[in-house]
TORKOL-4160 file (C-alpha; in steps of 0.2 Angstrom, whole numbers, padded with zeros to 4 digits, m for minus):
400
<pt num="1" X="0185" Y="0649" Z="m0516"/>
<pt num="2" X="0192" Y="0649" Z="m0534"/>
<pt num="3" X="0197" Y="0670" Z="m0536"/>
<pt num="4" X="0208" Y="0676" Z="m0523"/>
<pt num="5" X="0220" Y="0666" Z="m0512"/>
<pt num="6" X="0215" Y="0668" Z="m0494"/>
<pt num="7" X="0231" Y="0671" Z="m0482"/>
<pt num="8" X="0229" Y="0670" Z="m0462"/>
<pt num="9" X="0239" Y="0683" Z="m0458"/>
<pt num="10" X="0236" Y="0684" Z="m0439"/>
<pt num="11" X="0231" Y="0674" Z="m0424"/>
<pt num="12" X="0220" Y="0677" Z="m0408"/>
<pt num="13" X="0220" Y="0662" Z="m0397"/>
<pt num="14" X="0215" Y="0661" Z="m0375"/>
<pt num="15" X="0212" Y="0643" Z="m0369"/>
<pt num="16" X="0218" Y="0634" Z="m0352"/>
<pt num="17" X="0237" Y="0634" Z="m0360"/>
<pt num="18" X="0236" Y="0655" Z="m0360"/>
<pt num="19" X="0234" Y="0668" Z="m0372"/>
<pt num="20" X="0244" Y="0669" Z="m0388"/>
<pt num="21" X="0256" Y="0661" Z="m0400"/>
<pt num="22" X="0271" Y="0657" Z="m0387"/>
<pt num="23" X="0257" Y="0647" Z="m0375"/>
<pt num="24" X="0249" Y="0638" Z="m0387"/>
<pt num="25" X="0265" Y="0630" Z="m0396"/>
<pt num="26" X="0272" Y="0625" Z="m0379"/>
<pt num="27" X="0255" Y="0618" Z="m0376"/>
<pt num="28" X="0254" Y="0608" Z="m0392"/>
<pt num="29" X="0272" Y="0601" Z="m0388"/>
<pt num="30" X="0267" Y="0596" Z="m0371"/>
<pt num="31" X="0261" Y="0578" Z="m0367"/>
<pt num="32" X="0247" Y="0584" Z="m0355"/>
<pt num="33" X="0233" Y="0598" Z="m0354"/>
<pt num="34" X="0240" Y="0615" Z="m0347"/>
<pt num="35" X="0226" Y="0614" Z="m0332"/>
<pt num="36" X="0212" Y="0605" Z="m0327"/>
<pt num="37" X="0197" Y="0609" Z="m0314"/>
<pt num="38" X="0191" Y="0593" Z="m0310"/>
<pt num="39" X="0183" Y="0598" Z="m0292"/>
<pt num="40" X="0173" Y="0616" Z="m0295"/>
<pt num="41" X="0159" Y="0605" Z="m0306"/>
<pt num="42" X="0162" Y="0587" Z="m0300"/>
<pt num="43" X="0157" Y="0576" Z="m0308"/>
<pt num="44" X="0162" Y="0586" Z="m0324"/>
<pt num="45" X="0179" Y="0591" Z="m0328"/>
<pt num="46" X="0183" Y="0606" Z="m0337"/>
<pt num="47" X="0197" Y="0617" Z="m0345"/>
<pt num="48" X="0198" Y="0633" Z="m0335"/>
<pt num="49" X="0202" Y="0649" Z="m0344"/>
<pt num="50" X="0218" Y="0660" Z="m0338"/>
<pt num="51" X="0218" Y="0675" Z="m0330"/>
<pt num="52" X="0218" Y="0689" Z="m0342"/>
<pt num="53" X="0224" Y="0707" Z="m0339"/>
<pt num="54" X="0209" Y="0716" Z="m0348"/>
<pt num="55" X="0215" Y="0732" Z="m0349"/>
<pt num="56" X="0227" Y="0728" Z="m0362"/>
<pt num="57" X="0213" Y="0725" Z="m0375"/>
<pt num="58" X="0198" Y="0732" Z="m0367"/>
<pt num="59" X="0204" Y="0748" Z="m0358"/>
<pt num="60" X="0188" Y="0755" Z="m0351"/>
<pt num="61" X="0183" Y="0748" Z="m0335"/>
<pt num="62" X="0164" Y="0754" Z="m0340"/>
<pt num="63" X="0166" Y="0741" Z="m0355"/>
<pt num="64" X="0173" Y="0729" Z="m0345"/>
<pt num="65" X="0158" Y="0728" Z="m0333"/>
<pt num="66" X="0143" Y="0728" Z="m0346"/>
<pt num="67" X="0150" Y="0714" Z="m0353"/>
<pt num="68" X="0149" Y="0695" Z="m0345"/>
<pt num="69" X="0164" Y="0683" Z="m0347"/>
<pt num="70" X="0161" Y="0676" Z="m0363"/>
<pt num="71" X="0159" Y="0695" Z="m0371"/>
<pt num="72" X="0175" Y="0699" Z="m0363"/>
<pt num="73" X="0185" Y="0683" Z="m0369"/>
<pt num="74" X="0179" Y="0685" Z="m0386"/>
<pt num="75" X="0183" Y="0705" Z="m0387"/>
<pt num="76" X="0200" Y="0701" Z="m0380"/>
<pt num="77" X="0204" Y="0689" Z="m0392"/>
<pt num="78" X="0200" Y="0697" Z="m0407"/>
<pt num="79" X="0212" Y="0709" Z="m0401"/>
<pt num="80" X="0225" Y="0699" Z="m0400"/>
<pt num="81" X="0222" Y="0693" Z="m0418"/>
<pt num="82" X="0222" Y="0710" Z="m0424"/>
<pt num="83" X="0238" Y="0715" Z="m0415"/>
<pt num="84" X="0246" Y="0699" Z="m0421"/>
<pt num="85" X="0242" Y="0704" Z="m0440"/>
<pt num="86" X="0248" Y="0720" Z="m0436"/>
<pt num="87" X="0231" Y="0727" Z="m0444"/>
<pt num="88" X="0227" Y="0740" Z="m0430"/>
<pt num="89" X="0225" Y="0754" Z="m0446"/>
<pt num="90" X="0214" Y="0742" Z="m0457"/>
<pt num="91" X="0199" Y="0739" Z="m0443"/>
<pt num="92" X="0188" Y="0753" Z="m0453"/>
<pt num="93" X="0188" Y="0741" Z="m0468"/>
<pt num="94" X="0188" Y="0725" Z="m0459"/>
<pt num="95" X="0173" Y="0712" Z="m0459"/>
<pt num="96" X="0169" Y="0704" Z="m0444"/>
<pt num="97" X="0161" Y="0686" Z="m0444"/>
<pt num="98" X="0156" Y="0681" Z="m0425"/>
<pt num="99" X="0150" Y="0664" Z="m0420"/>
<pt num="100" X="0141" Y="0665" Z="m0403"/>
<pt num="101" X="0130" Y="0654" Z="m0391"/>
<pt num="102" X="0114" Y="0662" Z="m0384"/>
<pt num="103" X="0122" Y="0673" Z="m0370"/>
<pt num="104" X="0125" Y="0671" Z="m0351"/>
<pt num="105" X="0112" Y="0669" Z="m0337"/>
<pt num="106" X="0114" Y="0675" Z="m0317"/>
<pt num="107" X="0118" Y="0659" Z="m0309"/>
<pt num="108" X="0118" Y="0667" Z="m0293"/>
<pt num="109" X="0100" Y="0675" Z="m0296"/>
<pt num="110" X="0094" Y="0658" Z="m0303"/>
<pt num="111" X="0101" Y="0648" Z="m0288"/>
<pt num="112" X="0092" Y="0660" Z="m0276"/>
<pt num="113" X="0076" Y="0660" Z="m0286"/>
<pt num="114" X="0075" Y="0640" Z="m0287"/>
<pt num="115" X="0079" Y="0639" Z="m0267"/>
<pt num="116" X="0067" Y="0652" Z="m0263"/>
<pt num="117" X="0052" Y="0644" Z="m0273"/>
<pt num="118" X="0055" Y="0626" Z="m0271"/>
<pt num="119" X="0046" Y="0624" Z="m0253"/>
<pt num="120" X="0032" Y="0638" Z="m0258"/>
<pt num="121" X="0014" Y="0632" Z="m0265"/>
<pt num="122" X="0010" Y="0639" Z="m0284"/>
<pt num="123" X="0001" Y="0653" Z="m0279"/>
<pt num="124" X="0014" Y="0661" Z="m0267"/>
<pt num="125" X="0028" Y="0655" Z="m0278"/>
<pt num="126" X="0021" Y="0665" Z="m0291"/>
<pt num="127" X="0021" Y="0682" Z="m0282"/>
<pt num="128" X="0038" Y="0677" Z="m0275"/>
<pt num="129" X="0045" Y="0674" Z="m0292"/>
<pt num="130" X="0038" Y="0691" Z="m0299"/>
<pt num="131" X="0046" Y="0700" Z="m0284"/>
<pt num="132" X="0064" Y="0692" Z="m0285"/>
<pt num="133" X="0063" Y="0696" Z="m0304"/>
<pt num="134" X="0059" Y="0714" Z="m0303"/>
<pt num="135" X="0072" Y="0715" Z="m0288"/>
<pt num="136" X="0086" Y="0705" Z="m0295"/>
<pt num="137" X="0088" Y="0705" Z="m0314"/>
<pt num="138" X="0101" Y="0719" Z="m0318"/>
<pt num="139" X="0097" Y="0730" Z="m0335"/>
<pt num="140" X="0115" Y="0724" Z="m0342"/>
<pt num="141" X="0110" Y="0706" Z="m0339"/>
<pt num="142" X="0100" Y="0706" Z="m0356"/>
<pt num="143" X="0116" Y="0712" Z="m0365"/>
<pt num="144" X="0125" Y="0700" Z="m0360"/>
<pt num="145" X="0111" Y="0687" Z="m0367"/>
<pt num="146" X="0110" Y="0695" Z="m0385"/>
<pt num="147" X="0122" Y="0685" Z="m0396"/>
<pt num="148" X="0126" Y="0699" Z="m0409"/>
<pt num="149" X="0132" Y="0710" Z="m0394"/>
<pt num="150" X="0148" Y="0700" Z="m0395"/>
<pt num="151" X="0151" Y="0707" Z="m0413"/>
<pt num="152" X="0144" Y="0723" Z="m0405"/>
<pt num="153" X="0158" Y="0724" Z="m0393"/>
<pt num="154" X="0172" Y="0718" Z="m0404"/>
<pt num="155" X="0165" Y="0735" Z="m0415"/>
<pt num="156" X="0166" Y="0746" Z="m0402"/>
<pt num="157" X="0179" Y="0742" Z="m0392"/>
<pt num="158" X="0192" Y="0736" Z="m0406"/>
<pt num="159" X="0185" Y="0748" Z="m0420"/>
<pt num="160" X="0179" Y="0735" Z="m0431"/>
<pt num="161" X="0168" Y="0743" Z="m0442"/>
<pt num="162" X="0166" Y="0733" Z="m0460"/>
<pt num="163" X="0151" Y="0721" Z="m0465"/>
<pt num="164" X="0147" Y="0712" Z="m0449"/>
<pt num="165" X="0137" Y="0696" Z="m0444"/>
<pt num="166" X="0133" Y="0684" Z="m0431"/>
<pt num="167" X="0130" Y="0665" Z="m0432"/>
<pt num="168" X="0122" Y="0654" Z="m0418"/>
<pt num="169" X="0123" Y="0635" Z="m0418"/>
<pt num="170" X="0137" Y="0629" Z="m0409"/>
<pt num="171" X="0151" Y="0622" Z="m0419"/>
<pt num="172" X="0144" Y="0624" Z="m0434"/>
<pt num="173" X="0142" Y="0642" Z="m0431"/>
<pt num="174" X="0160" Y="0643" Z="m0430"/>
<pt num="175" X="0164" Y="0634" Z="m0447"/>
<pt num="176" X="0151" Y="0645" Z="m0454"/>
<pt num="177" X="0160" Y="0661" Z="m0448"/>
<pt num="178" X="0176" Y="0654" Z="m0457"/>
<pt num="179" X="0169" Y="0649" Z="m0470"/>
<pt num="180" X="0158" Y="0665" Z="m0476"/>
<pt num="181" X="0171" Y="0676" Z="m0471"/>
<pt num="182" X="0183" Y="0667" Z="m0483"/>
<pt num="183" X="0170" Y="0667" Z="m0497"/>
<pt num="184" X="0168" Y="0684" Z="m0495"/>
<pt num="185" X="0187" Y="0689" Z="m0498"/>
<pt num="186" X="0187" Y="0675" Z="m0512"/>
<pt num="187" X="0174" Y="0683" Z="m0522"/>
<pt num="188" X="0182" Y="0702" Z="m0520"/>
<pt num="189" X="0168" Y="0708" Z="m0508"/>
<pt num="190" X="0181" Y="0713" Z="m0495"/>
<pt num="191" X="0201" Y="0712" Z="m0494"/>
<pt num="192" X="0201" Y="0708" Z="m0475"/>
<pt num="193" X="0191" Y="0700" Z="m0462"/>
<pt num="194" X="0191" Y="0696" Z="m0443"/>
<pt num="195" X="0182" Y="0677" Z="m0439"/>
<pt num="196" X="0180" Y="0668" Z="m0423"/>
<pt num="197" X="0171" Y="0664" Z="m0408"/>
<pt num="198" X="0172" Y="0662" Z="m0389"/>
<pt num="199" X="0166" Y="0650" Z="m0375"/>
<pt num="200" X="0166" Y="0650" Z="m0356"/>
<pt num="201" X="0167" Y="0634" Z="m0349"/>
<pt num="202" X="0164" Y="0638" Z="m0328"/>
<pt num="203" X="0144" Y="0637" Z="m0331"/>
<pt num="204" X="0133" Y="0627" Z="m0322"/>
<pt num="205" X="0118" Y="0631" Z="m0335"/>
<pt num="206" X="0127" Y="0624" Z="m0349"/>
<pt num="207" X="0135" Y="0608" Z="m0340"/>
<pt num="208" X="0116" Y="0604" Z="m0336"/>
<pt num="209" X="0110" Y="0607" Z="m0354"/>
<pt num="210" X="0124" Y="0596" Z="m0361"/>
<pt num="211" X="0123" Y="0583" Z="m0349"/>
<pt num="212" X="0104" Y="0581" Z="m0351"/>
<pt num="213" X="0111" Y="0579" Z="m0369"/>
<pt num="214" X="0122" Y="0564" Z="m0364"/>
<pt num="215" X="0136" Y="0574" Z="m0372"/>
<pt num="216" X="0148" Y="0576" Z="m0356"/>
<pt num="217" X="0160" Y="0565" Z="m0349"/>
<pt num="218" X="0157" Y="0561" Z="m0330"/>
<pt num="219" X="0173" Y="0558" Z="m0320"/>
<pt num="220" X="0192" Y="0563" Z="m0322"/>
<pt num="221" X="0200" Y="0568" Z="m0339"/>
<pt num="222" X="0207" Y="0556" Z="m0352"/>
<pt num="223" X="0213" Y="0560" Z="m0371"/>
<pt num="224" X="0197" Y="0563" Z="m0383"/>
<pt num="225" X="0200" Y="0545" Z="m0392"/>
<pt num="226" X="0202" Y="0536" Z="m0374"/>
<pt num="227" X="0185" Y="0539" Z="m0368"/>
<pt num="228" X="0176" Y="0522" Z="m0368"/>
<pt num="229" X="0173" Y="0521" Z="m0351"/>
<pt num="230" X="0164" Y="0537" Z="m0351"/>
<pt num="231" X="0161" Y="0544" Z="m0368"/>
<pt num="232" X="0159" Y="0562" Z="m0369"/>
<pt num="233" X="0165" Y="0579" Z="m0370"/>
<pt num="234" X="0175" Y="0590" Z="m0357"/>
<pt num="235" X="0172" Y="0608" Z="m0359"/>
<pt num="236" X="0184" Y="0621" Z="m0361"/>
<pt num="237" X="0187" Y="0641" Z="m0359"/>
<pt num="238" X="0193" Y="0644" Z="m0378"/>
<pt num="239" X="0191" Y="0659" Z="m0389"/>
<pt num="240" X="0199" Y="0659" Z="m0406"/>
<pt num="241" X="0199" Y="0672" Z="m0420"/>
<pt num="242" X="0208" Y="0673" Z="m0436"/>
<pt num="243" X="0213" Y="0687" Z="m0447"/>
<pt num="244" X="0210" Y="0683" Z="m0465"/>
<pt num="245" X="0215" Y="0694" Z="m0481"/>
<pt num="246" X="0218" Y="0692" Z="m0498"/>
<pt num="247" X="0236" Y="0687" Z="m0503"/>
<pt num="248" X="0238" Y="0702" Z="m0515"/>
<pt num="249" X="0230" Y="0713" Z="m0500"/>
<pt num="250" X="0242" Y="0707" Z="m0487"/>
<pt num="251" X="0258" Y="0707" Z="m0500"/>
<pt num="252" X="0253" Y="0726" Z="m0503"/>
<pt num="253" X="0255" Y="0730" Z="m0485"/>
<pt num="254" X="0269" Y="0719" Z="m0483"/>
<pt num="255" X="0262" Y="0707" Z="m0471"/>
<pt num="256" X="0269" Y="0688" Z="m0470"/>
<pt num="257" X="0254" Y="0674" Z="m0469"/>
<pt num="258" X="0255" Y="0661" Z="m0459"/>
<pt num="259" X="0245" Y="0649" Z="m0470"/>
<pt num="260" X="0237" Y="0648" Z="m0485"/>
<pt num="261" X="0216" Y="0645" Z="m0483"/>
<pt num="262" X="0213" Y="0634" Z="m0498"/>
<pt num="263" X="0195" Y="0626" Z="m0493"/>
<pt num="264" X="0182" Y="0627" Z="m0480"/>
<pt num="265" X="0166" Y="0615" Z="m0483"/>
<pt num="266" X="0151" Y="0612" Z="m0470"/>
<pt num="267" X="0136" Y="0602" Z="m0470"/>
<pt num="268" X="0122" Y="0598" Z="m0457"/>
<pt num="269" X="0118" Y="0579" Z="m0459"/>
<pt num="270" X="0102" Y="0572" Z="m0449"/>
<pt num="271" X="0113" Y="0558" Z="m0443"/>
<pt num="272" X="0099" Y="0545" Z="m0446"/>
<pt num="273" X="0100" Y="0530" Z="m0458"/>
<pt num="274" X="0096" Y="0541" Z="m0474"/>
<pt num="275" X="0106" Y="0555" Z="m0470"/>
<pt num="276" X="0123" Y="0550" Z="m0459"/>
<pt num="277" X="0135" Y="0563" Z="m0463"/>
<pt num="278" X="0147" Y="0552" Z="m0473"/>
<pt num="279" X="0142" Y="0557" Z="m0491"/>
<pt num="280" X="0145" Y="0577" Z="m0489"/>
<pt num="281" X="0161" Y="0575" Z="m0480"/>
<pt num="282" X="0168" Y="0562" Z="m0492"/>
<pt num="283" X="0163" Y="0573" Z="m0506"/>
<pt num="284" X="0172" Y="0590" Z="m0497"/>
<pt num="285" X="0187" Y="0579" Z="m0496"/>
<pt num="286" X="0186" Y="0572" Z="m0514"/>
<pt num="287" X="0188" Y="0590" Z="m0521"/>
<pt num="288" X="0203" Y="0595" Z="m0508"/>
<pt num="289" X="0212" Y="0579" Z="m0513"/>
<pt num="290" X="0219" Y="0585" Z="m0528"/>
<pt num="291" X="0228" Y="0599" Z="m0519"/>
<pt num="292" X="0237" Y="0586" Z="m0506"/>
<pt num="293" X="0254" Y="0580" Z="m0506"/>
<pt num="294" X="0258" Y="0563" Z="m0504"/>
<pt num="295" X="0263" Y="0554" Z="m0487"/>
<pt num="296" X="0254" Y="0556" Z="m0471"/>
<pt num="297" X="0242" Y="0569" Z="m0469"/>
<pt num="298" X="0241" Y="0579" Z="m0454"/>
<pt num="299" X="0223" Y="0582" Z="m0445"/>
<pt num="300" X="0218" Y="0593" Z="m0432"/>
<pt num="301" X="0201" Y="0588" Z="m0427"/>
<pt num="302" X="0188" Y="0596" Z="m0416"/>
<pt num="303" X="0182" Y="0578" Z="m0410"/>
<pt num="304" X="0172" Y="0581" Z="m0393"/>
<pt num="305" X="0173" Y="0562" Z="m0387"/>
<pt num="306" X="0153" Y="0560" Z="m0388"/>
<pt num="307" X="0149" Y="0542" Z="m0396"/>
<pt num="308" X="0140" Y="0548" Z="m0411"/>
<pt num="309" X="0150" Y="0560" Z="m0419"/>
<pt num="310" X="0167" Y="0553" Z="m0414"/>
<pt num="311" X="0162" Y="0537" Z="m0423"/>
<pt num="312" X="0156" Y="0547" Z="m0437"/>
<pt num="313" X="0172" Y="0557" Z="m0439"/>
<pt num="314" X="0183" Y="0539" Z="m0437"/>
<pt num="315" X="0172" Y="0531" Z="m0450"/>
<pt num="316" X="0175" Y="0548" Z="m0463"/>
<pt num="317" X="0192" Y="0549" Z="m0460"/>
<pt num="318" X="0195" Y="0529" Z="m0461"/>
<pt num="319" X="0186" Y="0530" Z="m0480"/>
<pt num="320" X="0201" Y="0541" Z="m0485"/>
<pt num="321" X="0213" Y="0526" Z="m0488"/>
<pt num="322" X="0227" Y="0534" Z="m0484"/>
<pt num="323" X="0240" Y="0536" Z="m0469"/>
<pt num="324" X="0234" Y="0550" Z="m0457"/>
<pt num="325" X="0242" Y="0558" Z="m0441"/>
<pt num="326" X="0226" Y="0566" Z="m0430"/>
<pt num="327" X="0227" Y="0576" Z="m0415"/>
<pt num="328" X="0211" Y="0580" Z="m0405"/>
<pt num="329" X="0213" Y="0597" Z="m0397"/>
<pt num="330" X="0199" Y="0594" Z="m0386"/>
<pt num="331" X="0213" Y="0582" Z="m0377"/>
<pt num="332" X="0223" Y="0599" Z="m0372"/>
<pt num="333" X="0210" Y="0612" Z="m0373"/>
<pt num="334" X="0193" Y="0606" Z="m0370"/>
<pt num="335" X="0176" Y="0607" Z="m0379"/>
<pt num="336" X="0176" Y="0625" Z="m0384"/>
<pt num="337" X="0158" Y="0623" Z="m0394"/>
<pt num="338" X="0156" Y="0640" Z="m0405"/>
<pt num="339" X="0175" Y="0644" Z="m0403"/>
<pt num="340" X="0182" Y="0625" Z="m0409"/>
<pt num="341" X="0183" Y="0626" Z="m0426"/>
<pt num="342" X="0188" Y="0644" Z="m0428"/>
<pt num="343" X="0202" Y="0641" Z="m0414"/>
<pt num="344" X="0208" Y="0624" Z="m0424"/>
<pt num="345" X="0210" Y="0634" Z="m0440"/>
<pt num="346" X="0221" Y="0647" Z="m0429"/>
<pt num="347" X="0231" Y="0632" Z="m0422"/>
<pt num="348" X="0234" Y="0624" Z="m0439"/>
<pt num="349" X="0239" Y="0641" Z="m0446"/>
<pt num="350" X="0250" Y="0643" Z="m0431"/>
<pt num="351" X="0258" Y="0625" Z="m0436"/>
<pt num="352" X="0262" Y="0627" Z="m0453"/>
<pt num="353" X="0270" Y="0646" Z="m0450"/>
<pt num="354" X="0281" Y="0636" Z="m0436"/>
<pt num="355" X="0284" Y="0619" Z="m0447"/>
<pt num="356" X="0277" Y="0610" Z="m0431"/>
<pt num="357" X="0263" Y="0598" Z="m0427"/>
<pt num="358" X="0256" Y="0594" Z="m0412"/>
<pt num="359" X="0263" Y="0580" Z="m0400"/>
<pt num="360" X="0253" Y="0563" Z="m0398"/>
<pt num="361" X="0242" Y="0561" Z="m0382"/>
<pt num="362" X="0238" Y="0544" Z="m0383"/>
<pt num="363" X="0242" Y="0528" Z="m0393"/>
<pt num="364" X="0229" Y="0531" Z="m0407"/>
<pt num="365" X="0237" Y="0547" Z="m0411"/>
<pt num="366" X="0252" Y="0542" Z="m0423"/>
<pt num="367" X="0268" Y="0551" Z="m0423"/>
<pt num="368" X="0271" Y="0564" Z="m0435"/>
<pt num="369" X="0289" Y="0573" Z="m0434"/>
<pt num="370" X="0289" Y="0581" Z="m0453"/>
<pt num="371" X="0286" Y="0600" Z="m0455"/>
<pt num="372" X="0269" Y="0600" Z="m0461"/>
<pt num="373" X="0266" Y="0607" Z="m0479"/>
<pt num="374" X="0246" Y="0603" Z="m0479"/>
<pt num="375" X="0234" Y="0601" Z="m0463"/>
<pt num="376" X="0215" Y="0596" Z="m0463"/>
<pt num="377" X="0205" Y="0604" Z="m0450"/>
<pt num="378" X="0190" Y="0594" Z="m0444"/>
<pt num="379" X="0175" Y="0598" Z="m0436"/>
<pt num="380" X="0161" Y="0585" Z="m0432"/>
<pt num="381" X="0148" Y="0594" Z="m0419"/>
<pt num="382" X="0143" Y="0586" Z="m0404"/>
<pt num="383" X="0123" Y="0587" Z="m0411"/>
<pt num="384" X="0124" Y="0592" Z="m0428"/>
<pt num="385" X="0136" Y="0598" Z="m0443"/>
<pt num="386" X="0151" Y="0592" Z="m0450"/>
<pt num="387" X="0164" Y="0605" Z="m0458"/>
<pt num="388" X="0182" Y="0603" Z="m0466"/>
<pt num="389" X="0194" Y="0616" Z="m0470"/>
<pt num="390" X="0212" Y="0613" Z="m0479"/>
<pt num="391" X="0226" Y="0625" Z="m0475"/>
<pt num="392" X="0243" Y="0624" Z="m0482"/>
<pt num="393" X="0260" Y="0633" Z="m0480"/>
<pt num="394" X="0265" Y="0648" Z="m0490"/>
<pt num="395" X="0281" Y="0646" Z="m0500"/>
<pt num="396" X="0294" Y="0659" Z="m0495"/>
<pt num="397" X="0294" Y="0666" Z="m0512"/>
<pt num="398" X="0277" Y="0669" Z="m0512"/>
<pt num="399" X="0279" Y="0679" Z="m0497"/>
<pt num="400" X="0282" Y="0699" Z="m0498"/>
């Protein structure tokens, strides 16, 4: 990204802490998570999402009804980012790049089908299955299962009608959404873009899938770096969107930047003996290092708490041979899967604009009380995918 400077001019955030800038700044200063649900999905804890006044960003009830929770969450948060950037009048030319999962299931129907089929012999079960699916499936359910419908709903409801892409692939999708949006701006293909993702945590289907992959922590909440007794992620409802634009475009319309996005790099190591993931991230940091100031380096980490990526991240960061202040946002907001990286980029921009850094939540998080000038955002995904972003504060003299 060597051509146009890229500024983040707006952020949209929704998590267990609430919505918007103020709620998340307060959460970053707090020593404990804002909300936890340790009972509804026991033995798994989740960070539940807040109640949203959907009419504020999705005014039509018909639009609300045809979306499932993750789509409502993402569409709502995208609107927050657009408003935060003061960019309502620019949505017609705004690129849209979304990180999305595979949609949602009708859990009540799944439960009913499985309960009904369990005692039946195979021939009767087949007939019963067809009957229940014919009468139970809602036509709009299939819309909820299309990944690119999140981008479609943002386009319809928020009016964002520039070039659009959707990425799938958990945390890697979120990193690539930010990376590709920034690259398009840097190359002059677009002056402004909206990028982000959303994840709804209270879903038994996803908890079962991630549990089958040995990715989840069983039992009560603990900070990410203090889960040796039961390693794993604690999922959280999370949505993060950022409005990015070229510095020239922002200045021309009198928009102040929250932070400069200097670099986004991603890789996808096989995480085996031949391809551990260390080399690619080490090379990415080597490219970033000349831009960084001296002293303690603040890092906002997407660490999940799952053993393999946690060890990998610790080893990669340990090889940087400089003092670090690492903050795992998963301790406060949970693992937001596709939304994790864009939300952390939004949090980093917010910190840089306010001259603050999250308070430590455990002994392994070194104290850092200075106003940060640079922040690295890391994303070592629970299964595959590694990413790093470098954001820096914008000097007052560069602002419009």
